[in-house]
N, C-alpha and C positions, 0 to 999 in steps of 0.2 A: 262211281260218278251216279249211279241210279239214286242213292240215299242221299247226296247232295241235292240233286233235282227234285227228289221229293219233299226234302227240308224246304228249299227255296220256293216250292211253289207253297206251302203253308205260310210261309214269313211273307212272301210278296202279295198272296191274298189279303193279308191284313190291312195293307195300304199305308202304314207308316213309314216303312222304308221299301226300297226296291234293290235287290243285290242280285247278281250274276254268278253262274258256274264259270270256273276257270282251271287252268292246270298251273301248278307252281312245282318247277323243278321235276315233271313228270308225275306229280301227284294231284289228284283232284282236290279243288280247293274253292272257295267262296269269295268272289270280287267284292269289296265293300268299298266302293270309292264316295266318300261324305266330306271331305276335309276341302276347304276352299276359304276365302277372305270373309267369308259371311257366316261361317260354324262357330257356333258357341258351346260352350259345356252343356247347357240344356240340350241341344240337339244329339250329343253323344248319349246323355241318359236316356232320351227316347230311342234310339238305336239300340242301347243295351236292353232296355225293356223290352222293346220288340223281339229281338233275339231271344230273351229268356222267356216269354211268352209263347213265342211259336215253337220253341223247343220244348216246352212242357207239353203243348197241345199234340207237337208231332211226337213225342213220345207216349203219350197216351193212344195216339192211334195205331201204334204198332208196328 
């Protein structure tokens, strides 16, 4: 869970998205609740880009 918390700290600091840690079937996971009646495909693109950018930065930090 420590690695997920570290990644989420990096992701949420960016400000484009906000995700939280959770457990799914006993395994650490990331909760990404972003779907509602106002969600459009561009929103998903922003989320995906934020995840990719944050993972790249997280990976560099080691």
